[in-house]
SETOR-824807 format. One line per 10 residues: number of its first residue (from 1); their letters; for each residue x, z, y of C-alpha. Coordinates in nm, 4 decimals. Each point is the difference from the previous one (the first is absolute). Layout:
BEGIN
NUM	a	X,Z,Y ~ ... $
! end
This chain:
BEGIN
1	xxxxxxxxxx	1.1259,-1.5818,-9.8806 ~ -0.0346,-0.1484,0.3780 ~ 0.3245,-0.0792,0.1905 ~ -0.2283,-0.0668,0.2948 ~ -0.2752,0.2127,0.1539 ~ -0.2281,-0.0802,0.3094 ~ -0.1590,0.2854,0.1498 ~ -0.2301,0.0059,0.3164 ~ -0.0645,0.3082,0.2472 ~ -0.3494,-0.0114,0.1071 $
11	xxxxxxxxxx	0.0432,0.1977,0.3104 ~ -0.3739,0.0070,0.0997 ~ -0.2353,0.1956,0.2321 ~ -0.2864,0.2023,-0.1661 ~ -0.3296,0.1672,0.0672 ~ -0.0459,0.3551,-0.1338 ~ -0.3040,-0.0010,-0.2273 ~ -0.0596,-0.3669,0.0157 ~ 0.1102,-0.0371,-0.3476 ~ -0.1677,-0.3462,-0.0459 $
21	xxxxxxxxxx	0.1824,-0.1341,0.2710 ~ 0.3321,0.1316,-0.0998 ~ -0.0507,-0.1476,-0.3233 ~ -0.0809,-0.3311,0.1590 ~ 0.3210,0.0345,0.1825 ~ 0.2253,0.0379,-0.2782 ~ -0.1609,-0.2976,-0.1918 ~ 0.0416,-0.1992,0.3137 ~ 0.3707,0.0905,0.0097 ~ 0.0477,-0.0815,-0.3613 $
31	xxxxxxxxxx	-0.1255,-0.3435,0.0857 ~ 0.2515,-0.0323,0.2564 ~ 0.2887,0.0968,-0.2387 ~ -0.1236,-0.1973,-0.2965 ~ 0.3568,-0.0767,-0.1138 ~ 0.1218,0.3368,-0.0068 ~ 0.0482,0.2116,-0.2970 ~ -0.1361,0.3169,0.1696 ~ -0.1845,0.0842,0.2874 ~ 0.0298,0.3611,0.1610 $
41	xxxxxxxxxx	-0.2461,0.1756,0.2112 ~ 0.0351,0.3234,0.2278 ~ -0.0621,0.3464,-0.0955 ~ -0.3614,0.0899,-0.0860 ~ -0.0849,-0.3491,0.1507 ~ -0.3336,-0.0532,-0.2042 ~ -0.1640,0.3195,0.1520 ~ 0.1938,-0.0111,0.3352 ~ 0.2649,0.2414,0.1169 ~ -0.0079,0.2988,0.0807 $
51	xxxxxxxxxx	-0.3493,0.0645,-0.1360 ~ 0.0011,0.3415,0.0892 ~ -0.2865,0.2038,-0.1550 ~ -0.1783,-0.3111,-0.0630 ~ 0.1935,-0.0262,-0.3337 ~ -0.1801,0.2932,-0.1151 ~ -0.3240,-0.1740,-0.0262 ~ -0.0519,-0.0998,-0.3717 ~ -0.2130,-0.3144,0.0959 ~ 0.3000,-0.1212,0.1883 $
61	xxxxxxxxxx	0.2449,0.0503,-0.2833 ~ -0.2394,-0.1572,-0.2545 ~ -0.0590,-0.3155,0.2287 ~ 0.3855,-0.0385,0.0279 ~ 0.0298,0.0452,-0.3581 ~ -0.2719,-0.3159,-0.0301 ~ 0.1791,-0.2098,0.2428 ~ 0.3198,0.0664,-0.1888 ~ -0.1319,-0.1331,-0.3102 ~ -0.1414,-0.2939,0.1817 $
71	xxxxxxxxxx	0.3804,-0.0757,0.1260 ~ 0.1459,0.0571,-0.3356 ~ -0.2528,-0.2803,-0.1414 ~ 0.1134,-0.2037,0.2660 ~ 0.3772,0.0124,-0.1091 ~ -0.0903,-0.1614,-0.3279 ~ 0.0167,-0.3746,0.1464 ~ 0.3911,-0.0277,-0.0577 ~ 0.0642,0.0633,0.3564 ~ 0.2352,0.2934,0.1289 $
81	xxxxxxxxxx	-0.0446,0.3750,-0.1110 ~ -0.1192,0.2386,0.2574 ~ 0.1301,0.3575,0.0926 ~ -0.2813,0.1706,0.1779 ~ -0.0335,0.3336,0.1504 ~ -0.3182,0.1956,-0.0479 ~ -0.1371,0.3451,-0.0992 ~ -0.0356,0.0959,-0.3357 ~ -0.1693,0.2824,-0.2127 ~ 0.2022,0.0969,-0.3260 $
91	xxxxxxxxxx	-0.1167,0.3189,-0.1759 ~ -0.2037,0.1208,0.2711 ~ 0.2798,-0.0279,0.2340 ~ 0.0064,-0.2291,0.3325 ~ 0.3362,-0.2093,0.0161 ~ 0.1375,-0.2253,0.2491 ~ 0.1176,-0.2588,-0.2119 ~ 0.0820,-0.3850,-0.0611 ~ -0.1223,-0.2460,-0.2710 ~ 0.1961,-0.3051,-0.1330 $
101	xxxxxxxxxx	-0.2790,-0.2638,-0.0574 ~ 0.1112,-0.2691,-0.2333 ~ -0.1636,-0.2599,-0.2425 ~ -0.3371,0.1260,0.0591 ~ 0.0369,0.3638,-0.0604 ~ 0.1266,0.3240,0.1728 ~ 0.3525,-0.0082,-0.1877 ~ 0.1373,0.3558,0.1457 ~ -0.0829,0.2486,0.2480 ~ 0.2726,0.2585,0.1711 $
111	xxxxxxxxxx	-0.0662,0.2803,0.2246 ~ 0.1598,0.1173,0.3282 ~ 0.2284,0.2989,-0.0821 ~ 0.0805,0.1265,0.3380 ~ -0.2718,0.0881,0.2022 ~ 0.0868,0.0586,0.3803 ~ -0.1564,0.3014,0.1906 ~ 0.1593,-0.0011,0.3416 ~ -0.0737,-0.1608,0.3260 ~ -0.3202,-0.2377,-0.0483 $
121	xxxxxxxxxx	0.0229,0.0138,-0.3838 ~ -0.2107,0.2823,-0.1874 ~ -0.0040,-0.1924,-0.3527 ~ 0.0289,0.3131,-0.1978 ~ -0.3483,0.0879,0.0874 ~ -0.1368,-0.3200,-0.1275 ~ 0.2049,-0.0931,-0.2864 ~ 0.1716,0.1147,-0.2916 ~ 0.3586,-0.0922,-0.0227 ~ 0.0710,-0.2345,-0.3160 $
131	xxxxxxxxxx	0.3028,0.0649,-0.2447 ~ 0.3243,-0.1654,0.0589 ~ -0.0744,-0.3737,-0.0298 ~ 0.1594,-0.2517,-0.2656 ~ 0.0400,-0.3729,0.0809 ~ -0.2519,-0.2351,-0.0679 ~ 0.0871,-0.3377,-0.2003 ~ -0.1134,-0.3337,0.1225 ~ 0.1717,-0.3245,-0.1175 ~ 0.2635,0.1968,-0.1604 $
141	xxxxxxxxxx	0.1214,0.1833,0.3079 ~ -0.0098,0.3502,0.0287 ~ -0.1456,0.0988,0.3506 ~ -0.0057,0.3230,0.1541 ~ -0.2964,0.0573,0.2513 ~ 0.0608,0.3111,0.2013 ~ -0.2888,0.0712,0.2550 ~ 0.0917,0.0599,0.3609 ~ 0.1250,0.3607,-0.0068 ~ 0.1759,-0.0242,-0.3411 $
151	xxxxxxxxxx	0.2680,-0.1843,0.1660 ~ 0.0580,0.2678,0.2659 ~ 0.1500,0.2168,-0.2561 ~ 0.2466,-0.0978,-0.2647 ~ -0.1429,0.1142,-0.3168 ~ -0.2811,-0.2822,-0.1002 ~ 0.2363,-0.2762,0.0657 ~ 0.2900,0.1716,-0.1935 ~ -0.2632,0.0755,-0.2994 ~ -0.1190,-0.3646,0.0300 $
161	xxxxxxxxxx	0.3594,-0.1425,-0.0221 ~ 0.0595,0.2572,-0.2870 ~ -0.2822,-0.1790,-0.1870 ~ 0.1212,-0.3458,0.0504 ~ -0.1330,-0.1215,0.3443 ~ 0.1459,-0.3278,0.1114 ~ -0.1624,-0.0149,0.3344 ~ -0.1977,0.2087,0.2153 ~ -0.3199,-0.0980,0.1691 ~ -0.1193,0.2550,0.2288 $
171	xxxxxxxxxx	-0.3748,0.0070,0.1271 ~ -0.0426,0.1856,0.3268 ~ -0.2490,0.1140,0.3102 ~ 0.2741,0.0865,0.2066 ~ -0.1407,0.0632,0.3750 ~ 0.1916,-0.1025,0.2864 ~ 0.2148,0.2588,0.2053 ~ 0.2524,-0.0934,0.2538 ~ 0.3462,-0.0771,-0.1484 ~ -0.1306,0.0102,-0.3580 $
181	xxxxxxxxxx	0.0699,-0.3414,-0.1176 ~ 0.3771,0.0777,-0.0092 ~ -0.0779,0.3308,-0.1863 ~ -0.1823,-0.2110,-0.2546 ~ 0.2952,-0.2430,-0.0677 ~ 0.3379,0.1988,0.0607 ~ -0.1258,0.3385,-0.0842 ~ -0.2263,-0.0597,-0.3101 ~ 0.0014,-0.3542,-0.1258 ~ 0.3591,-0.0512,0.0054 $
191	xxxxxxxxxx	0.0877,0.3505,-0.1278 ~ -0.2322,-0.0448,-0.3229 ~ 0.1666,-0.3484,-0.0593 ~ 0.3432,0.1465,0.0146 ~ -0.0777,0.3076,-0.2028 ~ -0.1168,-0.2356,-0.2918 ~ 0.1380,-0.3385,0.0850 ~ -0.3573,-0.1397,-0.0560 ~ -0.1491,-0.2381,0.2604 ~ -0.3122,0.1328,0.2017 $
201	xxxxxxxxxx	-0.3046,-0.1424,0.1297 ~ -0.1767,0.1729,0.2594 ~ -0.3493,-0.1234,0.0765 ~ -0.2015,0.1723,0.3126 ~ -0.3446,-0.0476,0.1063 ~ -0.0811,-0.1409,0.3323 ~ -0.2925,0.1172,0.2546 ~ -0.1643,0.2925,0.1404 ~ -0.1847,0.2558,-0.1387 ~ -0.1581,0.2771,0.2494 $
211	xxxxxxxxxx	0.3192,0.1617,0.1601 ~ 0.2426,-0.1428,-0.2351 ~ 0.1372,-0.3766,0.0209 ~ 0.2411,-0.1801,-0.2632 ~ 0.2505,-0.2280,0.1068 ~ 0.0728,-0.2099,-0.2946 ~ 0.3587,-0.1001,0.0008 ~ 0.0223,-0.0221,-0.3655 ~ 0.3327,-0.0645,-0.1566 ~ 0.2335,-0.0373,-0.3070 $
221	xxxxxxxxxx	0.3417,0.1463,-0.0049 ~ 0.2258,-0.0865,-0.2982 ~ 0.2084,0.2586,-0.2149 ~ 0.2919,-0.0438,0.2484 ~ -0.2069,0.0903,0.2798 ~ -0.0095,-0.3699,0.1367 ~ -0.3360,-0.0679,0.1918 ~ -0.1510,-0.3214,-0.1505 ~ -0.3492,-0.0456,0.1136 ~ -0.1857,0.1420,0.2686 $
231	xxxxxxxxxx	-0.3738,-0.0691,0.0843 ~ -0.1292,-0.0096,0.3903 ~ -0.1024,0.3243,0.1614 ~ -0.3536,0.0612,0.1242 ~ -0.1487,-0.2961,-0.1895 ~ -0.1474,-0.0746,-0.3458 ~ 0.2397,-0.2135,-0.2235 ~ 0.0216,-0.0807,-0.3564 ~ 0.3981,-0.0031,-0.0264 ~ 0.1238,-0.1958,-0.3025 $
241	xxxxxxxxxx	0.3373,0.0812,-0.1482 ~ 0.2080,-0.1246,-0.2572 ~ 0.2099,0.1816,-0.2394 ~ 0.2703,-0.1081,-0.2542 ~ 0.1425,0.1737,-0.2870 ~ 0.3864,0.0491,0.0032 ~ 0.2464,0.1721,-0.2214 ~ -0.0445,0.3198,0.2199 ~ -0.3893,-0.0110,-0.0018 ~ -0.2581,-0.1566,0.2233 $
251	xxxxxxxxxx	0.0898,-0.1032,0.3511 ~ -0.2343,-0.1189,0.2628 ~ 0.0834,-0.3239,0.1486 ~ 0.0330,-0.0144,0.3779 ~ -0.3433,-0.0959,0.1422 ~ -0.1971,0.0430,0.3168 ~ 0.1605,0.2680,0.2177 ~ -0.2385,0.0766,0.2801 ~ 0.1321,0.1624,0.2928 ~ -0.0724,0.3767,0.0702 $
261	xxxxxxxxxx	-0.2201,-0.0079,0.3245 ~ 0.2109,0.1569,0.2850 ~ -0.1015,0.2867,0.2136 ~ -0.2195,0.0476,0.2153 ~ -0.1940,-0.3153,-0.1616 ~ -0.0344,0.1914,-0.3182 ~ -0.1732,0.3053,0.1656 ~ -0.2244,-0.2146,0.2050 ~ -0.1238,-0.1849,-0.2961 ~ -0.0519,0.3039,-0.2130 $
271	xxxxxxxxxx	-0.2455,0.1024,0.2745 ~ -0.1425,-0.3456,0.0015 ~ -0.0584,-0.0301,-0.3798 ~ -0.1486,0.3615,-0.0304 ~ -0.2282,-0.0754,0.2908 ~ -0.1080,-0.3340,-0.1638 ~ -0.0980,0.1439,-0.3403 ~ -0.1576,0.3080,0.1345 ~ -0.2549,-0.1624,0.2202 ~ -0.0780,-0.3046,-0.2399 $
281	xxxxxxxxxx	-0.0739,0.2417,-0.2970 ~ -0.2008,0.2334,0.2322 ~ -0.2463,-0.3054,0.0708 ~ 0.0058,0.0260,0.3704 ~ -0.0675,-0.2888,0.2605 ~ 0.3285,0.0323,0.1529 ~ 0.1496,0.2544,0.2384 ~ -0.0184,0.1595,0.3249 ~ 0.3066,0.1214,0.1903 ~ -0.0412,0.2014,0.3037 $
291	xxxxxxxxxx	0.2557,-0.1674,0.2807 ~ 0.0898,0.2530,0.2557 ~ 0.2923,-0.2309,0.1466 ~ 0.2531,0.2251,-0.1625 ~ 0.2742,-0.0706,-0.2470 ~ -0.1415,0.1643,-0.2914 ~ -0.3553,-0.1406,-0.0121 ~ 0.1463,-0.3649,0.0770 ~ 0.2203,0.0094,-0.3169 ~ -0.3160,0.1183,-0.2164 $
301	xxxxxxxxxx	-0.1854,-0.3206,0.1559 ~ 0.2968,-0.2115,-0.0814 ~ 0.0074,0.1473,-0.3537 ~ -0.3490,-0.0520,-0.0421 ~ 0.0263,-0.3650,0.1109 ~ 0.2842,-0.0679,-0.2273 ~ -0.1518,0.1557,-0.3080 ~ -0.3517,-0.1315,0.0366 ~ 0.0253,-0.3006,0.2545 ~ -0.1443,0.0002,0.3496 $
311	xxxxxxxxxx	-0.3590,-0.0847,-0.1048 ~ -0.0518,0.3081,-0.1812 ~ 0.1440,0.2227,0.2908 ~ -0.1849,0.1438,0.3048 ~ 0.1957,0.1448,0.2695 ~ -0.2138,0.2477,0.2162 ~ 0.0523,0.1463,0.3444 ~ -0.1762,0.2852,0.1300 ~ 0.0559,0.0486,0.3678 ~ 0.1495,0.1761,0.2137 $
321	xxxxxxxxxx	0.3180,0.0034,-0.2058 ~ 0.2585,0.3057,0.0709 ~ 0.2542,-0.2938,0.1454 ~ -0.2672,-0.1365,0.2694 ~ -0.0738,-0.3466,0.0611 ~ 0.3628,-0.1148,-0.1256 ~ -0.0550,0.1442,-0.3400 ~ -0.3209,-0.1962,-0.0348 ~ 0.1720,-0.3153,0.1054 ~ 0.2719,0.0692,-0.2403 $
331	xxxxxxxxxx	-0.2688,0.0606,-0.2921 ~ -0.1779,-0.3136,0.1192 ~ 0.3364,-0.1900,-0.0304 ~ 0.0759,0.1291,-0.3250 ~ -0.3286,-0.1057,-0.1501 ~ 0.0662,-0.3493,0.1691 ~ 0.3488,-0.0261,-0.1872 ~ -0.1357,0.1079,-0.3313 ~ -0.3099,-0.2300,0.0092 ~ -0.2532,0.2509,-0.0998 $
341	xxxxxxxxxx	-0.3379,0.0847,0.1218 ~ -0.0221,0.2374,0.2903 ~ -0.2851,0.2284,0.0964 ~ -0.0207,0.1958,0.3110 ~ -0.2375,0.3188,-0.0495 ~ -0.1681,0.0904,0.2986 ~ -0.0674,0.4048,-0.0515 ~ -0.3583,0.1329,0.0612 ~ -0.0090,0.1528,0.3405 ~ -0.0656,0.3520,-0.2034 $
351	xxxxxxxxxx	0.3319,-0.0288,-0.1940 ~ 0.1907,-0.0958,0.3067 ~ -0.1180,0.2727,0.1964 ~ 0.0963,0.2250,-0.2851 ~ 0.3332,-0.1437,0.0066 ~ 0.0556,0.0634,0.3670 ~ -0.1141,0.3656,-0.0413 ~ 0.2350,0.0849,-0.2736 ~ 0.2621,-0.1580,0.2649 ~ -0.1169,0.2668,0.2423 $
361	xxxxxxxxxx	-0.0605,0.2783,-0.2158 ~ 0.3254,0.0195,-0.1859 ~ 0.3064,0.0463,0.2402 ~ 0.3384,0.1549,-0.0617 ~ 0.0780,0.1311,-0.3182 ~ -0.3325,-0.0965,-0.1197 ~ 0.0095,-0.3612,0.0945 ~ 0.1400,-0.0974,-0.3472 ~ -0.3069,0.1348,-0.1644 ~ -0.2133,-0.2027,0.2345 $
371	xxxxxxxxxx	0.1814,-0.3102,-0.0845 ~ -0.0683,0.0574,-0.3740 ~ -0.3493,0.0262,0.0696 ~ -0.0118,-0.3056,0.2031 ~ 0.1876,-0.1816,-0.2658 ~ -0.2445,0.1038,-0.2737 ~ -0.2990,-0.1000,0.2024 ~ 0.1638,-0.3334,0.0272 ~ 0.1032,-0.0201,-0.3479 ~ -0.3945,0.0308,-0.0855 $
381	xxxxxxxxxx	-0.0723,-0.2824,0.2161 ~ 0.2647,-0.1920,-0.1723 ~ -0.1276,0.1012,-0.3397 ~ -0.3736,-0.0734,0.0609 ~ 0.1013,-0.3527,0.1199 ~ 0.1855,-0.0498,-0.3102 ~ -0.2713,0.0999,-0.1909 ~ -0.2632,-0.2132,0.1672 ~ 0.2575,-0.3162,-0.1037 ~ 0.0183,0.1325,-0.3540 $
391	xxxxxxxxxx	0.3817,0.0152,0.0688 ~ 0.2854,0.2726,-0.0462 ~ 0.1171,0.1751,0.2801 ~ 0.3913,0.0321,0.0025 ~ 0.1933,0.3171,0.1658 ~ 0.3082,-0.0661,0.1771 ~ 0.1227,0.3310,-0.0439 ~ 0.3549,0.0572,-0.1387 ~ 0.2020,0.2423,-0.2073 ~ 0.1374,0.1647,0.3144 $
401	xxxxxxxxxx	-0.3907,0.0119,0.1534 ~ -0.1030,0.1844,-0.3647 ~ 0.2976,0.2344,-0.0024 ~ -0.0787,0.1206,0.3483 ~ -0.3741,0.0068,-0.0574 ~ -0.0663,-0.2302,0.3073 ~ -0.1652,-0.2876,-0.2320 ~ -0.3676,0.0445,0.1476 ~ 0.1492,-0.1969,0.2810 ~ 0.0307,-0.2857,-0.2333 $
411	xxxxxxxxxx	-0.3626,-0.0358,-0.1408 ~ 0.1125,0.1954,-0.3321 ~ -0.2976,0.1869,-0.0167 ~ -0.2401,-0.3021,-0.0714 ~ 0.2645,-0.2749,-0.1232 ~ -0.0194,-0.1209,-0.3505 ~ 0.3826,-0.0787,-0.0338 ~ 0.3191,0.0905,0.1732 ~ 0.2686,-0.2667,-0.0350 ~ 0.2672,0.2204,0.1874 $
421	xxxxxxxxxx	-0.0823,0.3230,-0.1592 ~ 0.3734,-0.0140,-0.1609 ~ 0.1710,-0.1381,0.2527 ~ 0.1868,0.2064,0.2921 ~ -0.0319,-0.0999,0.3559 ~ 0.3526,-0.1407,-0.0060 ~ -0.0672,-0.2240,-0.3215 ~ -0.3228,-0.1014,0.1929 ~ 0.1972,-0.0971,0.3206 ~ 0.2633,-0.2099,-0.2318 $
431	xxxxxxxxxx	-0.2820,-0.1708,-0.1719 ~ -0.1708,-0.0944,0.3103 ~ 0.3313,-0.1480,0.1349 ~ 0.0468,-0.1973,-0.3239 ~ -0.3359,-0.1452,-0.0310 ~ 0.0463,-0.1315,0.3689 ~ 0.2493,-0.2236,-0.1156 ~ -0.0609,-0.0630,-0.3532 ~ -0.3006,-0.0522,-0.2416 ~ -0.0197,0.1676,-0.3635 $
441	xxxxxxxxxx	0.0059,-0.2574,-0.2766 ~ -0.3397,0.1306,-0.1575 ~ -0.1682,0.0239,0.3439 ~ -0.2927,-0.2238,0.1287 ~ 0.0676,0.0697,0.3730 ~ 0.1213,-0.1991,0.2572 ~ 0.3734,-0.0605,0.1270 ~ 0.1756,0.1094,0.3262 ~ -0.0329,0.2790,0.2298 ~ -0.3061,0.2292,-0.0478 $
451	xxxxxxxxxx	0.0840,0.3062,0.1863 ~ 0.0970,0.0169,0.3767 ~ 0.2551,0.2260,0.1287 ~ -0.2478,0.2287,0.1462 ~ -0.1744,0.0392,-0.3367 ~ 0.3331,0.0821,-0.1725 ~ 0.0781,0.2496,0.2654 ~ -0.3273,0.1922,-0.0098 ~ 0.0110,0.2763,-0.2710 ~ -0.1279,0.3472,-0.0751 $
461	xxxxxxxxxx	0.1344,0.2874,0.1976 ~ 0.2891,0.2033,-0.1234 ~ -0.0387,0.4057,-0.0716 ~ 0.1281,0.2133,0.2726 ~ 0.3771,0.0112,-0.0111 ~ 0.0635,-0.3079,-0.1690 ~ 0.0964,-0.2985,0.2091 ~ 0.0599,-0.2765,-0.2746 ~ -0.2236,-0.1046,-0.2857 ~ 0.3157,-0.0618,-0.2229 $
471	xxxxxxxxxx	0.0760,0.3550,0.0266 ~ -0.3570,0.0947,-0.0639 ~ -0.0133,-0.2086,-0.3079 ~ 0.3595,0.1241,-0.1053 ~ -0.1630,0.3719,-0.0010 ~ -0.3251,-0.0988,-0.1696 ~ 0.2125,-0.1909,-0.2793 ~ 0.1824,0.3309,-0.0550 ~ -0.2918,0.2249,-0.0128 ~ -0.2202,-0.2519,-0.1900 $
481	xxxxxxxxxx	0.2031,-0.2018,-0.2430 ~ 0.2916,0.2540,-0.0807 ~ -0.2156,0.3383,0.0535 ~ 0.3047,0.1080,0.2001 ~ -0.0271,0.3715,0.1508 ~ 0.0159,0.0363,0.3849 ~ 0.3690,0.1469,-0.0411 ~ 0.0831,-0.2938,-0.2030 ~ -0.1285,-0.2050,0.3054 ~ 0.1729,0.2012,0.2614 $
491	xxxxxxxxxx	0.3298,-0.0499,-0.1669 ~ -0.0827,-0.3764,0.0198 ~ -0.0002,0.0320,0.3542 ~ -0.3468,0.0429,0.0978 ~ -0.1651,0.2680,0.2414 ~ -0.1688,0.2900,-0.1707 ~ -0.2627,0.0289,0.2257 ~ -0.1229,-0.3422,-0.0263 ~ 0.0330,-0.0034,-0.3825 ~ -0.2074,0.3008,-0.0069 $
501	xxxxxxxxxx	-0.2722,-0.1515,0.2158 ~ 0.0017,-0.3339,-0.2298 ~ 0.0093,0.1892,-0.3200 ~ -0.3100,0.2086,0.0986 ~ -0.1876,-0.3594,0.1149 ~ 0.1058,-0.1312,-0.3578 ~ -0.1632,0.2939,-0.1782 ~ -0.2940,0.0408,0.2435 ~ -0.1166,-0.3651,-0.0584 ~ -0.0228,0.0116,-0.3828 $
511	xxxxxxxxxx	-0.3778,-0.0203,0.0017 ~ 0.0169,-0.2927,0.2311 ~ 0.2185,-0.2003,-0.2538 ~ -0.2476,0.1290,-0.3053 ~ -0.2667,-0.1903,0.1919 ~ 0.1997,-0.3114,0.1057 ~ -0.0760,-0.3455,-0.1460 ~ 0.2501,-0.1407,-0.2615 ~ 0.3060,-0.1958,0.0992 ~ 0.2719,-0.1822,-0.1902 $
521	xxxxxxxxxx	0.2912,0.2150,-0.1315 ~ 0.3375,-0.0881,0.1375 ~ 0.2297,0.2804,-0.0388 ~ 0.0692,0.2581,-0.2772 ~ -0.2025,0.2742,0.1646 ~ -0.3413,-0.1696,0.1337 ~ -0.2592,0.2011,0.1172 ~ -0.1997,0.0651,-0.3007 ~ 0.0870,0.0481,-0.3704 ~ 0.3740,-0.0152,0.0774 $
531	xxxxxxxxxx	-0.0577,0.3076,0.2281 ~ -0.2786,0.2435,-0.0893 ~ 0.0091,0.3158,0.2383 ~ -0.2553,0.2553,0.0002 ~ -0.2134,-0.0340,0.3199 ~ 0.0224,0.3784,0.0792 ~ 0.3211,0.2078,-0.0699 ~ 0.2517,0.2318,0.1954 ~ 0.3127,-0.1107,-0.0794 ~ 0.2283,-0.1317,0.2733 $
541	x	0.3760,-0.0731,-0.0537 $
! end
């Protein structure tokens, strides 16, 4: 029986469906952790997480099984054992599971018991729950291997403890949300360790997948709740930990303790990494951002440069801009600060004449409709330009824009990705101010001032009766994030007439949101799988 144990936590990125490459990343991490007794990999790492309905393809599961055998064979070289997350078929049922690979064979398999069915998660439609799992045995040590949701409820860890587990190693695919890190450590991991007195290693993946992004931040808490090790946020890392058997059981020795990335940098990093992985896996030749001299498009330009590097970003200007010559000068200055290519697109005379006609024809209460049509025409020009470059057009629409149905003015109709989709206008303002004086630790862009004061001041118009963007976002937050009724919001101090106007616009723009490009999830209620409303309905609060 061992008195010392070395566990490496492979906090890795992964590509959904690229099973061979994911297997190669497992072997590379194992080589890096050659002196460990066990190397652990995230939930469903072999096939990529989340696989969505791709996992229902028998060919994918068969290929994963073949690669798992390849990995098992590789474990026969007297090196470290491996815990690998993958999909498994047993008795005709599809399971989310984990395999222990050791001494050239698949030594044990355990299945996920608790399948989440809320928010972005709908695993019940893909997988069958496994039975309450028992520990696996490695080098004489009983290891409980709960999978993600298994530790968010107490039953699995209690069952594992009852069957002799000496440590928990929880593999996860836990997507980022603002303030979720504290919940993982304080609300979940320390609670399970406290319930059982058993140390818990929590391994999360890192990287973007469509509208989700994973922040890493893997960690170990001992049975007394003390944090013993922590991996970096937003970066791949093989976190190596050393464990000692004591009279009270296993304890993780104090090791690397990376600091949690503070806000607002961590929100900015979420946007950067999600955009980087989405563009790179879409096989595009870079991105195009339509600059209009205003704050929102300028922030998207900075995000693009930080994600991909200035050489992969083209900033397009389609004059005349709404802010006139000053907005054009500001847009050029922003492009210069970022070091990205800047392209001014001269409109065909017929398009320019059509835009002028819209400005003349739509006046008074119809003016907003004319502005939307004009914005769509500009978006078509930008979309055509991006396509001619083999690039992806990025939208600069915010969550406030999508809530109010004004996203067409942000080129959302033709954009391929919307980095600000889950960020309210006030969050965008905070991020732009922060980026002017700082740089994200995973960024590829320049230091120094990026946005002029006039860019930061140039923001979308507010609805009638609202004189402050913070107050608007507070109303939207109540209606969207908390599903509050009008009466509840009035009790919070907001005017009923304005609330009714905003609620009506929120409901009326559901179809627009269904047509919008994907964008990274930052909040518990992003517009997408977190919030699924009918396009047509008669209910009003």
